[in-house]
N, C-alpha and C positions, 0 to 999 in steps of 0.2 A: 908491616901491615900488608894483608893480601890485596891484590888488585881490586877485588870486588869491594872490600871495605874502604879502600882508598877512594874508589869512585863514589861510594855512598857518602863518605865524609865530605868529599869535594862538592857533591850536589847540595849538601846542607849549607855550605859556605857561599856558593856562587849566587849572584842576584838572579831573580826570575828571568830578567831580560836576556841574560847570558845563556841560561838553559833553553829558553825559547829559540834563541838564535841557533843553538846546537841542534835542536830538533828540526828547525827549518833547513839547515844544511844537510842533515841526514836525509830528510824528506826529498830534497832536490837530488841527492846522489842516488837514492833508491829509484826515484822516478826516471832518472836518466837511464839506469840499467833496464827498467821495465819497458821503456820506449825504444831501446836500441834494437834495430833489426838484425844486428850482427851478434848480439849476445846470445848464448845458449838458452834454449827455451826454459830449462830448469832454473837457470839463474834469474831469468825474467820473472818466472812464477814466484820464486823465493823472495825476490825484491818486493813484489806486490804483497806477499804475506806479511813481510816486515813493515811495509808502508802503512798497513792498517793500524799500527800502534802510534804513528806520528803524523799522519797526513792531515793537512788542513784544506780549507776551501781553495787554496791556490792550486791544488793538485786536480781539481775537478775536471777542467777541460781535457787534460791528458788522459784521465781515467775514462771519461766519456767516449773518447776516440777508440778505446780498447774494447768497448762493450760488445762490438760485433765480432771480435776475434774469437774464432772457434776454440782455441786453446787457452787463451788468457782472459776471455770475457768474464768468466765467473769469478776469477781472482779480482778483477777490477770492480765488479759489483760488491764483493765482500768489503773492499776498501770504502767505496761510496756509502755503504750501510753504516760505517763507523764515523763518518764526518758529520759533526753536529752543526750543519749549516744548510740553509734552504737551497743553496746552489746545487747540492747533491740531489735533492728532490727534483729540481728543474732538469738536471741532466738525465735522470732516469725517465722522467715524463716525456722529454723530448725524444729520447731513444725508442720509447715504447712502440710507436706506430711504424718505425722503419726496421724493426727487428722481427725475425720469424723464429719458429721452432723453439728449441730449448732456451735460446738467448732471450726471447720475448717472455717466456714463462719465468725465467730467472729474474727479469726486471720487475714483473708483477709481484713476485715473492718479495723482492727487496723493498718495493714501495709499501707492502704490508708490514714488513719488519720495522721499517722506519716510521710507521704510523703516519704516513703522508696524507693528511686531510685533503690536500689539493687534488689527490688522485681519485677521489671517490666517484665523481661523475664518469671518468674514463673507465674505471673498474666496473661500475654498474653497466656500462655499455658492453663491456667485454663478457659480462655474465649473462647476457640475455638469451643466448642460444643454448638449446639442450645438447647440441652435438659438437660445438666448438671446443678445441683443446684448451682454450683460455678460460672457459667457464668455471671449472672447479678452482683453479689457482686464484682467479679474480674473487670468487666468493670467500676463499680463505683469507685473502688480503683484506677484504672488507671486515672480516671478523677480527683481524688483528688491529685494524685501525680503531674500530669499536666506538666511533662517534655516533650520535643519533642519526645523522644522514647516512653513515656507512651501514648502520643496522637496519635501515628501513626496508631494504630489499631481501633480507635474509629469511624472516619467517615465511613470506610467500613462496620462497624457493623450496621450502620443505614439502610443498604439494606439487612440485613440477613432475612431469611424466617420467623423466629419466631417473632411475635409481641412483646413478652415480652423482647426479646433480643434487638430489635430496641428501645423499650422504655428505657431500661437500658442504652443503648449507648447514647440516647438523654440526659438523666439525667446526665450522666458522662460528656458529652460535655458542658452542662450548668455549672456544677461544675468547670470544667477546665477554662471556659471563665471567670467565676467570680474570680477565682484565678488570672488569667492574668490581669484582670481589677484592682484587689487589688495591684498587683505588678506594675501598671502603664503602662502595655502593652496592651492598648485598641485596637491597630491595629491588634494584634494577636488574640484577643478575638472575633472580629467581624466575621471572617469566620466561627468560631465555632457556634456562634449564628445563622448565616444564614443557615448553614448546617442543624440545627435542625428545623428551620422554614420551610424548604422545604421538610422535610422528612415525610414518612408515619408513624407518631407516634401520640399518643393521643393529642387531641386539647389543653389540659392544658399545655403540654410541649411546643407545638408550640407557644402558647401565652406567656409563660414565656420567651422563647427565643426571641420573638419579643420585649418584654419589655426590655430585656437585651441589644438588639441591639440598641434600641432607647437611652438608658442611656449611652451606650458606645460611641455613636456619635450622639449627640442631633440634630445637624443641618442636617446631612444626614438622620437622623431617622424621620424627619418630614413626608415624604410620608408614612412611616409605621404607624405613628400615625393616619394620615388621613384614611388610609386603615382600621385600626381597627374601627374608628368612623363610617365608611360607611358599616361595616359588618352587615349582617342580624342577627348575633349571639349576644345575650344579653351579654354573658360573655366577648366577644371581646370589645363591646362598653363600658362596665363597666371598663374594664382594661384600655382603652384609657383615660377615664375621671380621673381615679386615677393617671395614669401616667402624664397626663397634669398638675395636681396640683403640681407635683414634678419637672417639667422641664420648667415651665414658667420663663421668664427672658427677658432682654432687646433685645436679638437677636431672640429667638424662638417665642415670643409672636407676634411681627409684622409679621413675616413670616407666622405664623399660621392664623392670622386674614386675611391675603391676600388670603388664600386658603379656608377660612371657608364658603364662599358663596355657594360652591357646595354641602354642606351637607343638608340633609333633615331638615326642620324647627324645629321639636322637638329636634333632635340631636344638631342642631346649638345652641338652647337655653341652653341645658345642658352644652355644651362646653364653651360657654361664661361665664356661672356661675362658671365653674371650673377654668377659667382664672382669675376671679375677685379676688381681695385681700380678705383675710379672714375678715369677719366682727368682730367688737369688741365684745368679749364674755361678756354676762351678768354675774353678780356676781354669785359665786357658792352658790346654795341654802343651807340653814341651816336646812332644813327638808329632810328626805330621798326621793330621786328621782330615777327613773329608768334610767339607762344608755342605755337601749336597748328597742326599740319600739315594738319588737315582730314580725315585718314584714320584715324589710330590715336592711341594715348596714349603714343607714344614720347616720352621725356624727361619723363614724368609718373609719379608713384608713388601708387597707391591700390588699393583692393580691386576687382578686375575683375568681381566679382559685383554691385557697386554702380554702378561707373562704366563707361560705354561710349560709343562714337561711333555716332550714328544720323544718316544723311543729312548728314554733314559738320558735325555739332553734338555737343558734349560733353553727355551726359545722365547725371544722377546720381539715385539714389533710385528709388522705385516707388510707384505709386498703391495697391499691395497693402499697403504699410506699411513704415516705416523704424524698426527697433527702437532705433537709436542714431545719434549723430552720425557722419558719415563725411566724410573729406577726401581730395581729390585734389591732390597737391602737386607743385611743381616740384622738380627734383633739385638745383638750385643756389640759393643765397641771393641776394637783391637788396637794395640799400640805398637809394639815391636814384633815383627814377624817376617816370614817369607811366604808369600802367596803364589801358588803355581796353578795355572789353568790353561785350557785350550779354548780358543775362540774361532768362530767362523762367521764372516759377515758377507751377506749377499744383498744386492740392491739393484734397482732399475732406474730410479729417478731421484733428483734432489741431492742434498748433502748426506751421502751414504756414510754414516759415522756412528760410532758407539764408544764405549770405554769401560774402565773399571775404576770406580771411586774407592778411595781409602782415606782413613783419618778424616772422614767427612761427616756432615750432619744434614738431616732434612731441615728445610727452612719453612717458615709458616706461610709465606706468600711469595710466589705461587706455590701451592702445597705439593706440586709434582716435582719441584726442583730440589737440588742438593748443593751444598757448599763444601769445597775441599779439594784435595788432590785428585787428579784423574790420570790414569795411564790411558792415553788416547788410542783409538782404534779406527782405522779407515780414513778415507778422504786425504791421503797423503800425510797423515799425522801419526801413524802407528809407531810405537816405540818412543813417543814424545810425552813429556810431563806437562799437563795443563792444570791451571788453578780455576776450577769451576765455580762460577757465581761469587767469587771472592775477589781475587785480583784480576780475573777474567783475561788471562794471558798465558802463553807458554812460558814456563819457568826454565825449561831446558828442552832442547830438540835433538833428535837423531839427525844425522846428515841425510840429505836427499838420496845420496848414493846408497846408504845403508838401508833406507826404507824400501827403495826399489829392489835391492838385492835380496833382502831378508824376507819381506812379506810375500805370502802366497795368497793373492786375492781370491776370494770365493772358496778357499780351502781351509783346513784346520791349521792354526798357528799356535805355537806355544809361547806363553807370556809368563814372566816371573817378576814379581814386585817384592823388593826387599826394603824394609823400613827398620832402621836401627838408630835410635836417637834422632839427631837432625839429618842423618844421611839417608837418601832415597836412591835406589839403584833399579833401573828397569832393564830387563833382558828379553829380547825378542828372538825366538827360534835359536836360542843358544848363544847369542852375541849381545854383549852389553851395549845399549844405545844411549843411556842417560845415567850420569852420576851427579846428583844434586845435593847440596848441603843447605838446609834452611837456616838463614841467619836472622829471621824475624822471631824474636823471643816471645811475641804475643800469640803466635800460631799454636793452637792446641796440638800436642803430639799424639793424640789418639782419636778414634772415631769409628764410624760404621764403615763396613765394606759394602759396595753396591755394584750392580751390573747396570749398564745404561744402553738404551737405544735412543739415538738422536731424533728430534722432531724434524719436520720439513723434508722428509724423505720417504721413499717407498723401499723399505728394507726390512730384513730379518737378521737378528744376531743370535748366535747359539753359543752356549758354554758347556763344557764338560771337564771332568777330572779336576775339580776345584779342591785343592788341598792347602792347609795352612799349618805352618810350623812356627810356634811361638819362640821368640828370642828373649833373652833376659832384658 
C-alpha cells in the first residue's frame, strides 16, 4: 500500500480526538517555526501558509503579533481569515488602529472577507473621507459584509465628489448584491444593481451591474437585455450576447423573439445565433491546435468588461482593481491533453494572482466562480496545483526554491499542463514542478479550461500561444 493510501486508511480508523490532537501538534510546530526569529524567512512564510489549513483559535495571539511584520504580516492575515472563531475578528479589529499603510489596508480587507459584522462602525468611520487611502478598501469591506447596517452608507457614496470613491462604492454594491443573490434574496439585490446602473461610475461597473440585474430577475431583465443589444457601444452588445447564451429558456426565448424585430439587422443575426442550441462539437484533434485565434474571443465565454484582446494577446483584469475572481472559459470540455501557453502577470496592490483552470465547471452561485483544478500563477504559488472552490486547498506544491528560481515576475513565462487519466503534471519554464495523482474516484476526469484573474487585487494577466494536444 502506498504511503498516501496508508495515511487515508489510518485516518478512517482513528478516533476524531486522535486526529484533532495530531492537527493541534502540527499547528504548534508550524507556529513555532513562524515565530522563530532565527528561522529563514522563507521557512517562516511557508509555515504560515501551511498553518492556514490547521490553525485554531489558540494560534490567534501569535498571529496577531505578526500582523505588523512587513514581510510576514500578510501571511498572518491569511491564516486569521481562515480561523472560524470570533477571536480572529477581535485580533484584526484591535490591530486596525495601530497599523499603517498596506498592513492596515490588508486588515480592512480581511475584516471584509470574514464578513465581520462587529467591524461595520469602524469601517464606516474609515470610509468618510474622499482622500484617505482607507476609503475605498473600507467601502469594499462593507460590501462583502453585506448586512443592512453595512449597506446603509454605500448608496450615498455613489454621489460623492471623488470618482475613485464612487467606483469603490459601486464595486461594493455589486459584491453585496452577489452575496444577497447567493443567499436567495434576489429582491434585495435588485435595487443595489439598479443603483450602480444609474450612477456616475465607469462603464464596466455599470455593465456588470446590468448583467447582475438581468440574472437576478430574468423576466424583468428582458428590457435591459434589449437595451444592451441596441447600444452603440461594442462592449455593451458583446455583454448582451454572452448573457443571452446563459439566460435562454422556455420563458425568456419566446419573449425575446417577440421583441427582436426592432434590432438592427446585423445585431439581430448575432442575437439569433446566440439563442441557437450549441452545435455538436467535432472530435478533439490529436495534433496540437491553437485555442485562440489571435483576433477576438470567439469560442470563449467570459465577461467582456474584464477580458479582451490587445495586440494579439488575451488580457484580463485591470490595474485599477479587480473586485472578484473572473474566468474566461472554453465552450467545450477536455479530458486528457497537453495544454501549453505563455502567461504574464503584473500588479500593484493586493493578492496579485491568477491561474489556469482545467477539468473544471462553472458553478451557479456565485456565477462568476469555477470549481476544479487550477494551475496557480503568482503570489508565490506559480507551478502549484490548487483545487478551486471544491477542496479549497493546494493538492501539490512546487518548492519555494523552484518558484523563486523559475518564475520571471512581470515577464512572459511558459506553462505546460499535462492531464493523462488520474495523473496531472505541471511544468513551469521547462522544469516539472508538480506531479499529482488523483485518488478520489468521484472527481470528474474532464471539464472546461479557463483563464483566471484573481479578485482583491490591482492586476492584469495576459495569455498567448495557447495550444492544446489531445491525448488518448
